[in-house]
C-alpha positions in Angstrom: 7.2 -14.9 6.7 7.5 -13.7 10.3 8.4 -15.5 13.5 6.3 -14.4 16.4 6.4 -15.1 20.1 3.5 -16.1 22.3 2.1 -12.6 23.1 2.0 -11.6 19.4 0.6 -15.0 18.4 -2.2 -14.5 20.9 -2.9 -11.1 19.3 -2.9 -12.7 15.8 -5.4 -15.3 16.9 -7.6 -12.7 18.7 -7.5 -9.8 16.3 -6.1 -11.2 13.1 -3.1 -8.9 12.9 0.4 -8.3 14.3 0.6 -6.7 17.7 2.1 -3.3 17.8 4.6 -3.8 20.5 5.7 -0.6 22.3 9.4 -1.5 21.9 9.2 -2.1 18.1 6.7 -0.8 15.7 8.9 -2.0 12.8 7.7 -5.4 11.7 10.3 -7.6 9.9 9.5 -10.3 7.4 11.9 -12.9 6.0 12.0 -13.7 2.3 11.6 -17.4 2.9 10.8 -20.1 5.5 14.5 -21.0 5.5 15.4 -17.4 6.5 12.8 -17.7 9.3 14.4 -21.0 10.4 17.8 -19.2 10.6 16.3 -16.5 12.7 14.7 -19.0 15.1 18.0 -20.9 15.4 19.9 -17.6 16.1 17.6 -16.9 19.1 17.8 -20.1 21.2 15.8 -20.2 24.4 12.9 -18.4 22.8 9.7 -20.0 21.4 8.5 -18.8 18.0 5.6 -19.7 15.7 6.0 -19.0 12.0 3.4 -16.8 10.3 3.0 -15.3 6.9 0.9 -12.8 5.0 0.1 -12.2 1.4 0.4 -8.6 0.1 -0.3 -7.2 -3.4 3.0 -6.9 -5.2 2.6 -3.2 -5.7 2.6 -2.7 -1.9 6.1 -4.2 -1.5 7.5 -0.8 -2.5 6.5 0.5 0.9 8.6 -2.1 2.6 12.2 -1.4 3.5 14.8 -4.0 2.6 17.5 -4.2 5.2 19.9 -6.7 6.9 18.3 -8.1 10.1 20.8 -8.2 12.9 18.4 -10.7 14.7 19.5 -13.5 12.4 17.4 -13.5 9.3 20.0 -11.8 7.2 18.1 -10.2 4.3 14.6 -9.1 5.3 12.0 -6.5 4.5 10.0 -4.5 7.0 7.5 -1.8 7.6 6.9 0.6 10.4 3.2 0.0 11.2 2.8 3.4 12.8 4.2 5.3 9.8 2.1 3.1 7.4 -1.0 1.9 9.3 -2.7 1.0 6.0 -0.4 -2.0 6.0 -3.1 -4.0 7.7 -5.6 -3.1 5.0 -3.2 -4.5 2.3 -3.0 -8.0 3.8 -4.9 -10.5 1.6 -6.6 -13.3 3.4 -5.4 -12.4 6.9 -2.3 -13.6 8.8 -1.7 -17.2 8.4 -0.2 -19.3 11.3 1.9 -22.3 10.5 0.5 -25.5 11.9 
């Protein structure tokens, strides 16, 4: 799961993928919805929408596990410039929570 702000959400709805923001090409994903909720609560005053993607299990080895200082705690992430094929691995597109 990933929390996104309005600009990235608009990109997801338009293009079906995560926007490559010039300040951060490293996309972080939480392990659970609860972890995303912790992240959202740790960043008050900002508006987030929860999203998620399904990846084939064998592709998770390309993700980097790390502590996320933004509030998630344990997270995984991938640099989408270093591994642009990440977008080809997504099964069924990016899902937006209702």
